[in-house]
Residue frames as qw, qx, qy, qz and C-alpha x, y, z in Angstrom:
[[0.449, 0.123, 0.694, 0.549, 29.81, 56.30, 59.89],
 [0.207, 0.422, -0.048, -0.881, 28.83, 59.05, 57.48],
 [0.699, 0.450, 0.380, -0.405, 26.07, 58.72, 54.96],
 [0.506, 0.675, -0.433, -0.317, 28.23, 58.67, 51.84],
 [0.013, 0.401, -0.915, 0.045, 30.11, 55.67, 53.11],
 [0.529, 0.155, 0.742, -0.381, 26.88, 53.88, 54.03],
 [0.679, 0.596, 0.043, -0.427, 25.49, 54.57, 50.52],
 [0.336, 0.621, -0.679, -0.203, 28.70, 53.25, 48.92],
 [0.205, -0.188, 0.946, -0.168, 28.51, 50.02, 50.92],
 [0.624, 0.367, 0.511, -0.464, 24.88, 49.58, 49.94],
 [0.591, 0.665, -0.266, -0.370, 25.73, 50.01, 46.27],
 [0.123, 0.501, -0.855, -0.047, 28.59, 47.59, 46.53],
 [0.411, 0.013, 0.849, -0.332, 26.34, 45.01, 48.28],
 [0.680, 0.510, 0.260, -0.458, 23.70, 45.36, 45.62],
 [0.480, 0.644, -0.530, -0.272, 26.25, 44.88, 42.84],
 [0.052, -0.334, 0.935, -0.109, 27.65, 41.77, 44.60],
 [0.562, 0.221, 0.678, -0.419, 24.15, 40.39, 45.04],
 [0.680, 0.597, -0.029, -0.423, 23.41, 40.91, 41.33],
 [0.313, 0.554, -0.759, -0.138, 26.64, 39.19, 40.29],
 [0.262, -0.191, 0.914, -0.242, 25.89, 36.26, 42.61],
 [0.600, 0.357, 0.595, -0.399, 22.38, 35.68, 41.25],
 [0.595, 0.688, -0.122, -0.397, 23.16, 36.42, 37.61],
 [0.185, 0.605, -0.753, -0.178, 26.46, 34.58, 36.92],
 [0.384, -0.068, 0.913, -0.116, 25.31, 31.17, 38.12],
 [0.659, 0.527, 0.411, -0.344, 22.33, 31.49, 35.77],
 [0.455, 0.762, -0.356, -0.293, 24.60, 32.41, 32.88],
 [0.067, 0.509, -0.858, -0.018, 27.02, 29.51, 33.62],
 [0.725, -0.074, -0.589, -0.348, 24.21, 26.99, 34.03],
 [0.200, 0.158, -0.811, 0.526, 24.59, 26.59, 37.84],
 [0.537, -0.103, 0.227, -0.806, 20.98, 27.26, 38.65],
 [0.424, 0.022, 0.886, -0.185, 19.08, 24.11, 39.58],
 [0.622, 0.567, 0.350, -0.412, 16.38, 24.90, 37.00],
 [0.584, 0.744, -0.262, -0.194, 18.93, 25.04, 34.20],
 [0.364, -0.564, 0.738, 0.071, 21.62, 22.66, 35.43],
 [0.367, -0.121, 0.885, 0.260, 22.61, 20.09, 32.79],
 [0.597, 0.613, 0.392, -0.337, 19.83, 21.15, 30.41],
 [0.611, 0.783, -0.118, -0.009, 22.40, 22.08, 27.79],
 [0.680, -0.450, 0.389, 0.428, 25.94, 20.79, 27.11],
 [0.461, 0.822, -0.238, -0.233, 28.31, 21.84, 24.36],
 [0.728, -0.271, 0.566, 0.277, 30.69, 19.64, 22.49],
 [0.282, 0.607, -0.517, -0.534, 32.16, 18.86, 19.04],
 [0.932, 0.258, -0.009, -0.253, 31.45, 16.20, 16.48],
 [0.289, -0.540, 0.779, 0.135, 33.95, 13.29, 16.38],
 [0.882, 0.369, -0.070, -0.285, 33.93, 11.11, 13.22],
 [0.763, -0.312, 0.510, 0.245, 36.04, 8.00, 12.83],
 [0.456, 0.757, -0.389, -0.260, 38.67, 8.04, 10.13],
 [0.915, -0.127, 0.371, 0.099, 40.37, 4.95, 8.70],
 [0.085, 0.725, -0.581, -0.358, 43.74, 4.74, 7.07],
 [0.935, 0.177, 0.263, -0.159, 43.57, 1.95, 4.46],
 [0.106, 0.668, -0.698, -0.233, 46.43, -0.05, 2.93],
 [0.837, 0.196, -0.477, -0.184, 47.25, -3.47, 1.50],
 [0.797, -0.513, 0.311, -0.069, 48.31, -6.40, 3.72],
 [0.842, 0.028, 0.340, 0.417, 50.77, -7.52, 1.03],
 [0.145, -0.644, 0.308, 0.685, 53.33, -5.74, -1.04],
 [0.574, 0.347, 0.647, 0.363, 53.18, -5.26, -4.82],
 [0.114, -0.001, 0.315, 0.942, 52.71, -2.90, -7.70],
 [0.361, 0.478, 0.482, -0.640, 49.47, -0.92, -7.65],
 [0.285, 0.210, 0.786, 0.507, 47.45, -1.84, -10.75],
 [0.112, -0.591, -0.490, -0.630, 44.35, 0.37, -10.31],
 [0.033, -0.207, -0.512, 0.833, 42.79, 2.98, -8.13],
 [0.014, 0.507, 0.813, 0.285, 39.03, 3.04, -8.41],
 [0.183, -0.889, -0.420, 0.006, 38.13, 6.14, -6.34],
 [0.360, 0.407, -0.143, 0.827, 39.40, 9.64, -5.72],
 [0.096, -0.149, -0.509, 0.842, 39.07, 12.28, -2.97],
 [0.387, 0.114, 0.100, -0.909, 35.43, 13.10, -2.26],
 [0.542, -0.023, -0.715, -0.440, 33.98, 9.88, -3.62],
 [0.685, -0.277, 0.366, -0.565, 31.31, 8.13, -1.56],
 [0.337, 0.239, -0.906, -0.087, 31.97, 4.42, -0.99],
 [0.834, -0.283, -0.054, -0.471, 29.85, 1.49, 0.25],
 [0.615, -0.465, 0.631, -0.083, 30.95, -1.49, 2.33],
 [0.796, 0.074, 0.584, 0.144, 32.82, -3.97, 0.19],
 [0.538, 0.839, 0.003, -0.080, 33.59, -1.64, -2.66],
 [0.830, 0.044, 0.110, 0.545, 36.91, -2.29, -4.44],
 [0.085, -0.954, 0.047, 0.285, 39.03, 0.82, -3.90],
 [0.166, 0.772, -0.581, -0.199, 42.35, -0.41, -5.37],
 [0.996, 0.056, 0.072, -0.020, 44.08, -3.44, -6.72],
 [0.295, -0.658, 0.623, 0.303, 47.68, -4.77, -6.90],
 [0.531, 0.425, -0.642, -0.353, 49.13, -6.70, -9.83],
 [0.856, -0.244, 0.312, -0.332, 47.83, -10.29, -9.06],
 [0.781, 0.436, -0.443, -0.063, 50.13, -12.28, -11.40],
 [0.220, 0.443, -0.786, 0.370, 52.85, -13.12, -8.76],
 [0.474, -0.156, 0.630, -0.595, 50.20, -14.14, -6.23],
 [0.881, 0.241, -0.020, -0.407, 48.32, -16.32, -8.82],
 [0.623, 0.468, -0.621, 0.088, 51.61, -18.09, -9.55],
 [0.060, -0.369, 0.775, -0.510, 52.16, -18.72, -5.91],
 [0.739, 0.018, 0.347, -0.577, 48.67, -20.26, -5.63],
 [0.846, 0.379, -0.312, -0.208, 49.36, -22.54, -8.61],
 [0.386, 0.454, -0.754, 0.278, 52.65, -23.75, -7.10],
 [0.358, -0.231, 0.680, -0.597, 50.98, -24.39, -3.72],
 [0.840, 0.155, 0.115, -0.506, 48.27, -26.35, -5.42],
 [0.741, 0.426, -0.518, -0.037, 50.74, -28.55, -7.32],
 [0.136, 0.401, -0.790, 0.444, 52.74, -29.23, -4.18],
 [0.579, -0.098, 0.518, -0.622, 49.61, -30.19, -2.25],
 [0.858, 0.279, -0.166, -0.398, 48.60, -32.54, -5.05],
 [0.566, 0.440, -0.682, 0.145, 51.89, -34.36, -4.94],
 [0.074, -0.286, 0.778, -0.555, 51.85, -34.79, -1.22],
 [0.730, 0.013, 0.295, -0.616, 48.23, -36.05, -1.24],
 [0.827, 0.351, -0.384, -0.213, 49.17, -38.63, -3.81],
 [0.355, 0.397, -0.775, 0.341, 52.08, -39.83, -1.76],
 [0.404, -0.194, 0.607, -0.656, 49.80, -40.10, 1.29],
 [0.843, 0.169, 0.019, -0.511, 47.25, -42.12, -0.63],
 [0.690, 0.399, -0.603, 0.006, 49.99, -44.45, -1.84],
 [0.071, 0.333, -0.798, 0.498, 51.23, -45.06, 1.71],
 [0.589, -0.040, 0.451, -0.669, 47.69, -45.71, 2.96],
 [0.846, 0.279, -0.204, -0.406, 46.90, -48.10, 0.10],
 [0.703, -0.391, 0.591, 0.062, 50.02, -50.20, 0.75],
 [0.148, -0.336, 0.789, 0.493, 51.65, -52.50, -1.84],
 [0.674, 0.271, -0.255, -0.638, 49.81, -53.58, -4.96],
 [0.925, -0.055, 0.340, -0.161, 48.92, -57.30, -5.37],
 [0.808, 0.549, -0.145, 0.158, 51.24, -57.60, -8.38],
 [0.133, 0.752, -0.536, 0.360, 54.15, -56.28, -6.31],
 [0.653, -0.401, 0.560, -0.314, 53.51, -58.82, -3.57],
 [0.956, 0.240, 0.160, -0.046, 53.27, -61.65, -6.21],
 [0.582, 0.702, -0.339, 0.231, 56.55, -60.51, -7.70],
 [0.177, -0.673, 0.618, -0.366, 58.24, -60.58, -4.31],
 [0.849, -0.172, 0.435, -0.247, 56.89, -64.07, -3.61],
 [0.877, 0.475, -0.036, 0.054, 58.30, -65.23, -6.92],
 [0.304, 0.760, -0.481, 0.315, 61.66, -63.76, -6.14],
 [0.510, -0.527, 0.568, -0.374, 61.63, -65.44, -2.81],
 [0.947, 0.092, 0.284, -0.121, 60.83, -68.82, -4.35],
 [0.708, 0.636, -0.250, 0.176, 63.66, -68.36, -6.85],
 [0.010, -0.710, 0.594, -0.378, 66.13, -67.62, -4.03],
 [0.743, -0.311, 0.511, -0.300, 64.97, -70.66, -2.17],
 [0.934, 0.352, 0.051, 0.012, 65.52, -72.82, -5.29],
 [0.433, 0.734, -0.424, 0.305, 69.04, -71.36, -5.65],
 [0.373, -0.599, 0.599, -0.379, 69.71, -72.14, -2.02],
 [0.927, -0.029, 0.322, -0.190, 68.56, -75.76, -2.49],
 [0.823, 0.521, -0.145, 0.174, 70.90, -76.21, -5.49],
 [0.159, 0.760, -0.497, 0.388, 73.76, -74.64, -3.62],
 [0.647, -0.448, 0.522, -0.328, 73.21, -76.98, -0.64],
 [0.966, 0.183, 0.172, -0.065, 73.17, -80.02, -2.97],
 [0.630, 0.654, -0.297, 0.294, 76.41, -78.97, -4.66],
 [0.158, -0.708, 0.569, -0.388, 78.09, -78.38, -1.33],
 [0.833, -0.252, 0.420, -0.257, 76.97, -81.83, -0.11],
 [0.921, 0.375, -0.012, 0.103, 78.44, -83.56, -3.14],
 [0.373, 0.734, -0.421, 0.381, 81.70, -81.65, -2.81],
 [0.452, -0.613, 0.521, -0.385, 81.92, -82.56, 0.91],
 [0.939, -0.072, 0.314, -0.119, 81.54, -86.25, 0.05],
 [0.821, 0.518, -0.074, 0.228, 84.09, -86.21, -2.71],
 [0.014, 0.875, -0.411, 0.257, 86.76, -84.33, -0.85],
 [0.689, -0.519, 0.503, -0.058, 87.94, -87.26, 1.34],
 [0.884, 0.205, 0.370, 0.200, 88.76, -89.33, -1.79],
 [0.336, -0.469, 0.352, 0.737, 90.73, -86.47, -3.26],
 [0.453, 0.531, 0.634, 0.334, 88.40, -86.19, -6.21],
 [0.106, 0.900, 0.158, 0.392, 88.10, -82.43, -5.66],
 [0.427, 0.269, -0.397, 0.767, 90.46, -80.05, -4.11],
 [0.242, -0.496, -0.574, 0.605, 89.89, -78.15, -0.80],
 [0.037, 0.211, -0.102, -0.971, 89.42, -74.98, -2.80],
 [0.327, -0.231, -0.677, -0.617, 86.48, -76.50, -4.69],
 [0.392, -0.493, -0.755, 0.182, 84.90, -77.45, -1.36],
 [0.173, -0.434, -0.294, 0.834, 85.36, -73.96, 0.05],
 [0.127, 0.036, -0.380, -0.916, 83.88, -72.47, -3.09],
 [0.380, -0.371, -0.777, -0.339, 80.78, -74.68, -2.80],
 [0.360, -0.502, -0.630, 0.470, 80.42, -73.70, 0.81],
 [0.059, -0.291, -0.034, 0.954, 80.65, -69.94, -0.03],
 [0.243, -0.148, -0.601, -0.747, 78.04, -70.40, -2.78],
 [0.395, -0.488, -0.779, -0.011, 75.69, -72.06, -0.32],
 [0.292, -0.471, -0.428, 0.714, 76.14, -69.25, 2.17],
 [0.040, 0.151, -0.222, -0.963, 75.50, -66.56, -0.44],
 [0.327, -0.269, -0.730, -0.537, 72.39, -68.32, -1.60],
 [0.382, -0.517, -0.710, 0.287, 71.08, -68.51, 1.97],
 [0.139, -0.394, -0.198, 0.887, 71.63, -64.79, 2.45],
 [0.181, -0.004, -0.461, -0.869, 69.79, -64.01, -0.77],
 [0.380, -0.415, -0.791, -0.241, 66.85, -66.16, 0.29],
 [0.286, -0.532, -0.561, 0.566, 66.66, -64.47, 3.67],
 [0.030, -0.228, 0.094, 0.969, 66.71, -61.01, 1.93],
 [0.277, -0.192, -0.644, -0.687, 63.89, -62.04, -0.44],
 [0.381, -0.484, -0.782, 0.095, 61.86, -63.36, 2.53],
 [0.201, -0.506, -0.366, 0.755, 62.19, -60.08, 4.47],
 [0.086, 0.117, -0.305, -0.941, 61.34, -58.02, 1.35],
 [0.336, -0.341, -0.778, -0.407, 58.17, -60.12, 0.90],
 [0.346, -0.531, -0.670, 0.386, 57.23, -59.56, 4.56],
 [0.095, -0.331, -0.092, 0.934, 57.58, -55.75, 4.20],
 [0.246, -0.082, -0.517, -0.816, 55.30, -55.66, 1.17],
 [0.412, -0.418, -0.787, -0.189, 52.72, -57.83, 2.91],
 [0.316, -0.480, -0.538, 0.617, 52.82, -55.74, 6.13],
 [0.151, 0.865, 0.373, 0.299, 52.31, -52.41, 4.29],
 [0.248, 0.643, -0.189, 0.699, 53.38, -48.91, 5.23],
 [0.400, -0.168, -0.644, 0.630, 54.44, -47.98, 8.69],
 [0.167, -0.841, -0.509, 0.075, 52.03, -45.92, 10.83],
 [0.377, -0.645, 0.024, 0.664, 54.79, -43.41, 11.44],
 [0.272, 0.001, 0.535, 0.800, 55.33, -42.91, 7.69],
 [0.021, -0.637, -0.676, -0.370, 51.59, -42.35, 7.14],
 [0.299, -0.834, -0.347, 0.308, 51.46, -39.81, 9.99],
 [0.360, -0.444, 0.241, 0.784, 54.48, -37.96, 8.61],
 [0.165, 0.236, 0.650, 0.704, 52.92, -37.83, 5.15],
 [0.151, -0.776, -0.602, -0.112, 49.62, -36.60, 6.58],
 [0.330, -0.761, -0.138, 0.541, 51.42, -33.77, 8.40],
 [0.304, -0.169, 0.439, 0.828, 53.13, -32.75, 5.23],
 [0.037, 0.515, 0.703, 0.490, 49.74, -32.59, 3.53],
 [0.250, -0.844, -0.434, 0.192, 48.34, -30.33, 6.35],
 [0.360, -0.560, 0.131, 0.735, 51.33, -28.07, 6.05],
 [0.196, 0.103, 0.612, 0.760, 50.80, -27.83, 2.26],
 [0.083, -0.710, -0.665, -0.216, 47.11, -27.05, 2.78],
 [0.301, -0.815, -0.212, 0.447, 47.99, -24.18, 5.15],
 [0.333, -0.316, 0.379, 0.804, 50.48, -22.91, 2.62],
 [0.122, 0.396, 0.703, 0.579, 47.83, -22.95, -0.07],
 [0.186, -0.832, -0.521, 0.051, 45.36, -21.10, 2.12],
 [0.375, -0.648, 0.014, 0.662, 48.03, -18.52, 2.82],
 [0.258, -0.061, 0.531, 0.805, 48.70, -18.02, -0.81],
 [0.010, -0.609, -0.696, -0.379, 44.96, -17.67, -1.53],
 [0.285, -0.822, -0.358, 0.339, 44.66, -15.14, 1.25],
 [0.338, -0.444, 0.239, 0.795, 47.55, -13.12, -0.21],
 [0.158, 0.246, 0.670, 0.683, 45.86, -13.19, -3.57],
 [0.138, -0.772, -0.613, -0.099, 42.60, -11.93, -2.05],
 [0.371, -0.732, -0.145, 0.552, 44.54, -9.16, -0.29],
 [0.361, 0.018, 0.394, 0.845, 45.50, -7.72, -3.63],
 [0.128, -0.627, -0.513, -0.572, 42.00, -6.15, -3.61],
 [0.112, -0.042, -0.472, 0.873, 41.59, -3.24, -1.20],
 [0.224, -0.574, -0.722, -0.314, 37.96, -3.12, 0.00],
 [0.229, -0.518, 0.105, -0.817, 36.00, -0.37, 1.76],
 [0.183, -0.052, -0.888, 0.419, 35.39, -1.50, 5.38],
 [0.075, 0.619, 0.674, -0.397, 32.23, 0.57, 5.71],
 [0.267, 0.817, 0.398, 0.321, 30.23, 3.35, 4.16],
 [0.390, -0.677, -0.039, 0.622, 32.09, 6.64, 4.09],
 [0.384, 0.923, -0.018, -0.026, 33.80, 9.39, 2.05],
 [0.808, 0.134, -0.020, 0.573, 37.34, 9.36, 0.63],
 [0.248, -0.932, -0.010, 0.263, 39.29, 12.11, 2.35],
 [0.087, -0.773, 0.538, 0.324, 42.76, 11.46, 0.87],
 [0.943, 0.325, 0.018, 0.066, 44.31, 9.46, -2.04],
 [0.448, -0.778, 0.368, 0.243, 47.91, 8.99, -1.10],
 [0.455, -0.282, 0.716, 0.449, 49.41, 6.74, -3.78],
 [0.548, 0.553, -0.211, -0.591, 49.14, 6.44, -7.58],
 [0.959, 0.242, 0.130, -0.068, 48.96, 3.61, -10.16],
 [0.733, 0.536, -0.313, 0.278, 52.34, 1.95, -10.77],
 [0.144, -0.715, 0.529, -0.433, 53.76, 2.68, -7.39],
 [0.602, -0.002, -0.781, 0.163, 55.15, -0.17, -5.33],
 [0.541, -0.604, 0.074, -0.581, 53.16, -0.45, -2.09],
 [0.288, 0.180, -0.864, 0.373, 54.35, -2.07, 1.08],
 [0.408, -0.508, -0.758, -0.013, 52.08, -3.41, 3.80],
 [0.334, -0.512, -0.401, 0.683, 52.79, -0.37, 5.96],
 [0.083, 0.045, 0.290, 0.952, 51.93, 2.17, 3.18],
 [0.310, 0.541, 0.506, -0.596, 48.68, 4.21, 3.42],
 [0.251, 0.257, 0.691, 0.627, 46.65, 4.31, 0.19],
 [0.214, -0.603, -0.408, -0.652, 43.45, 6.05, 1.20],
 [0.005, -0.087, -0.636, 0.766, 42.02, 7.85, 4.22],
 [0.283, -0.449, -0.706, -0.468, 38.27, 7.24, 4.63],
 [0.252, -0.119, 0.427, -0.860, 35.82, 9.14, 6.83],
 [0.098, -0.267, -0.958, -0.043, 33.18, 6.74, 7.98],
 [0.333, -0.474, -0.318, -0.751, 29.55, 7.71, 7.94],
 [0.743, -0.575, 0.014, -0.342, 28.92, 5.86, 11.29],
 [0.304, -0.740, -0.553, 0.233, 29.49, 5.91, 14.10],
 [0.135, 0.645, -0.025, 0.752, 29.27, 9.68, 14.67],
 [0.530, -0.510, -0.532, 0.420, 29.99, 10.80, 18.24],
 [0.056, -0.878, -0.012, -0.476, 29.86, 14.01, 20.14],
 [0.603, -0.054, -0.489, 0.628, 32.62, 14.75, 22.56],
 [0.272, -0.777, -0.111, -0.557, 31.13, 16.84, 25.35],
 [0.357, 0.131, -0.664, 0.644, 31.91, 17.59, 29.03],
 [0.496, -0.709, -0.378, -0.330, 29.80, 17.77, 32.12],
 [0.047, -0.655, 0.456, -0.601, 30.70, 19.56, 35.30],
 [0.271, 0.070, -0.899, 0.337, 31.28, 17.56, 38.46],
 [0.325, 0.100, 0.539, -0.771, 28.15, 18.83, 40.30],
 [0.696, 0.286, -0.056, -0.656, 26.00, 17.69, 37.45],
 [0.172, 0.316, -0.918, -0.167, 27.64, 14.28, 37.00],
 [0.270, 0.131, 0.884, -0.358, 24.87, 12.45, 38.89],
 [0.535, 0.507, 0.263, -0.622, 22.25, 13.76, 36.41],
 [0.568, 0.555, -0.476, -0.377, 23.82, 12.15, 33.39],
 [0.678, -0.243, 0.691, -0.060, 24.06, 8.33, 32.90],
 [0.027, -0.209, 0.829, 0.518, 24.95, 5.92, 30.01],
 [0.067, 0.381, 0.892, 0.233, 22.01, 5.09, 27.74],
 [0.096, 0.644, 0.417, -0.634, 20.20, 8.36, 28.49],
 [0.438, 0.598, 0.542, 0.397, 18.41, 9.79, 25.43],
 [0.153, -0.637, -0.017, 0.756, 19.39, 13.32, 24.37],
 [0.537, 0.787, 0.299, 0.060, 19.06, 15.59, 21.37],
 [0.520, -0.326, 0.259, 0.746, 21.93, 17.13, 19.35],
 [0.407, 0.870, 0.279, 0.014, 21.59, 20.25, 17.21],
 [0.597, 0.023, 0.170, 0.784, 24.10, 22.20, 15.13],
 [0.026, -0.551, -0.095, 0.829, 24.37, 25.93, 14.59],
 [0.076, 0.134, -0.615, -0.774, 23.60, 25.50, 10.89],
 [0.500, -0.292, -0.628, -0.520, 20.28, 23.66, 11.55],
 [0.116, -0.147, 0.680, -0.709, 19.12, 24.31, 15.08],
 [0.671, 0.038, 0.155, -0.724, 15.58, 23.35, 14.17],
 [0.865, 0.185, -0.416, -0.212, 16.55, 19.80, 13.07],
 [0.453, -0.591, 0.624, -0.236, 17.67, 17.88, 16.16],
 [0.591, 0.269, -0.755, -0.087, 19.36, 14.48, 16.00],
 [0.865, -0.452, 0.006, -0.218, 18.42, 11.71, 18.43],
 [0.430, 0.512, -0.665, 0.333, 21.39, 10.48, 20.41],
 [0.839, -0.495, -0.220, -0.044, 22.33, 8.49, 23.49],
 [0.198, -0.815, 0.523, -0.152, 25.00, 8.91, 26.10],
 [0.932, 0.162, -0.323, -0.021, 27.32, 6.03, 25.49],
 [0.756, 0.011, -0.381, 0.532, 30.32, 6.67, 27.71],
 [0.290, -0.931, 0.056, -0.213, 31.15, 8.75, 30.75],
 [0.534, 0.486, -0.551, 0.418, 34.89, 8.96, 31.61],
 [0.735, -0.558, -0.362, 0.133, 35.71, 7.69, 35.09],
 [0.590, -0.165, -0.096, 0.784, 38.65, 10.14, 35.27],
 [0.026, 0.945, 0.248, -0.213, 38.16, 13.86, 36.01],
 [0.581, 0.193, 0.194, 0.767, 40.08, 16.43, 34.04],
 [0.048, -0.510, -0.133, 0.849, 40.41, 20.17, 33.93],
 [0.521, 0.730, 0.312, -0.314, 38.12, 22.02, 31.53],
 [0.674, 0.127, 0.428, 0.589, 39.58, 21.64, 28.07],
 [0.156, -0.259, 0.183, 0.935, 40.58, 24.67, 25.97],
 [0.056, -0.280, -0.707, -0.647, 37.70, 24.14, 23.60],
 [0.358, -0.696, -0.564, -0.263, 35.07, 24.86, 26.31],
 [0.522, -0.340, -0.398, 0.673, 37.13, 26.84, 28.75],
 [0.041, -0.887, -0.177, -0.425, 36.13, 30.28, 30.10],
 [0.197, 0.512, -0.512, 0.661, 38.10, 32.35, 32.58],
 [0.603, -0.415, 0.282, -0.620, 35.52, 31.59, 35.25],
 [0.970, -0.085, 0.085, -0.213, 35.71, 27.85, 34.69],
 [0.416, 0.698, -0.580, 0.058, 39.43, 27.55, 34.17],
 [0.043, -0.389, 0.855, -0.340, 40.03, 25.40, 37.24],
 [0.783, -0.046, 0.260, -0.563, 36.73, 23.47, 37.28],
 [0.242, -0.164, 0.946, 0.140, 36.86, 19.67, 37.00],
 [0.716, 0.282, -0.080, -0.633, 34.74, 18.12, 34.31],
 [0.607, -0.066, 0.790, 0.052, 34.09, 14.57, 32.93],
 [0.184, 0.306, -0.615, -0.703, 34.24, 13.67, 29.27],
 [0.690, 0.285, 0.529, -0.403, 31.13, 12.24, 27.61],
 [0.041, -0.111, 0.803, 0.584, 30.78, 10.23, 24.41],
 [0.541, 0.406, 0.391, -0.624, 27.35, 10.77, 22.90],
 [0.301, 0.050, 0.846, 0.437, 26.42, 8.45, 20.07],
 [0.428, 0.339, -0.059, -0.836, 24.20, 10.06, 17.34],
 [0.581, 0.280, 0.763, -0.045, 21.50, 7.84, 15.88],
 [0.538, 0.613, 0.508, 0.278, 21.22, 8.02, 12.09],
 [0.217, -0.641, 0.070, 0.733, 23.56, 11.00, 11.58],
 [0.573, 0.784, 0.238, -0.033, 23.07, 13.06, 8.48],
 [0.694, 0.374, 0.056, 0.612, 25.67, 14.54, 6.10],
 [0.026, -0.901, -0.015, -0.433, 25.44, 17.87, 7.90],
 [0.658, -0.721, 0.211, 0.043, 27.43, 16.67, 10.91],
 [0.689, 0.595, -0.312, 0.273, 31.12, 17.07, 10.06],
 [0.758, -0.149, -0.363, 0.521, 34.32, 16.42, 11.92],
 [0.349, -0.055, -0.265, 0.897, 35.04, 18.99, 14.64],
 [0.169, -0.543, -0.347, -0.745, 31.72, 20.82, 14.21],
 [0.067, -0.054, 0.617, -0.782, 30.50, 22.50, 17.41],
 [0.439, -0.389, -0.682, -0.436, 27.10, 21.19, 18.47],
 [0.361, -0.337, 0.409, -0.768, 24.65, 21.60, 21.37],
 [0.341, -0.117, -0.932, 0.028, 23.48, 18.71, 23.46],
 [0.496, -0.353, 0.041, -0.792, 20.00, 19.07, 24.94],
 [0.105, 0.011, -0.941, 0.321, 19.37, 16.90, 28.01],
 [0.318, -0.576, -0.707, -0.261, 15.89, 15.91, 29.19],
 [0.258, -0.697, 0.010, -0.669, 14.05, 18.32, 31.38],
 [0.705, -0.534, 0.315, -0.345, 13.81, 15.87, 34.28],
 [0.495, 0.463, -0.735, 0.013, 16.85, 13.63, 34.18],
 [0.264, -0.275, 0.803, -0.459, 16.22, 12.14, 37.55],
 [0.764, 0.171, 0.327, -0.529, 12.93, 10.63, 36.37],
 [0.768, 0.495, -0.327, -0.239, 14.57, 8.96, 33.37],
 [0.110, 0.533, -0.821, 0.172, 17.16, 7.10, 35.37]]
């Protein structure tokens, strides 16, 4: 082998050695730098807000860019139809409660006394009818009265007996009071009316659209006077918390990261002001390196997605912002 060829092989070997020792350092494969830094993007929760009931929008209290607090009234619907529904439900419930109370109380003493008097009257009528029939029966053999008169007296006696029986049964019903089944049915109607009233009150409360948490209005979709349906979006709110960082860790470094581990997050705009954060979630499913962190050398590497929760995030962290996640120097000791 000639000397030029040997020199060429030595140069190629030196270049290969330099690549081998330098590229792993740049890509974070060296044990001294492995998992010390991860890169990700800020992920902020956004909420699309709308009414649970339909109606005409009466007011919109905030606009795009406004900061809201939990419970702030963002918009209202015309409440008149819902107030009328509550009034009708209250009236219906009152009537049903009164009917239930009437059934539970039973008959009034005066009603029972009236029924007793009517029964006594019918008994008196029956007694007179029986006396008239007995006289007619005794006179018929002598021909003093006709058979028709006797039959009429007998019919009058039978009718008086039926009226006396009816009066006796009516008195017994009043003295016994309401049936248990009737009371149970009335009580069930009262419960249904109470549920209907609560539903009407809930619908009335739903005419006020409240902020679920602190945040910033991103979009105002509808305007005053528009008819809003339950599926219509009125506002889009960006919540202040929670703020997450979506990052990825390579498979060889997966054992050095665990849920609950404390890390620091910095942004390019303020690298000297780190945010305290914790690893909250590690995906159990491997995936190929996403486009947002992909390099030609890592194109086929498998990574695992991390969700890092930022403690007390400031206004500088915005949706999609690239950030750097700094892991502890000795992750094994912190486990």
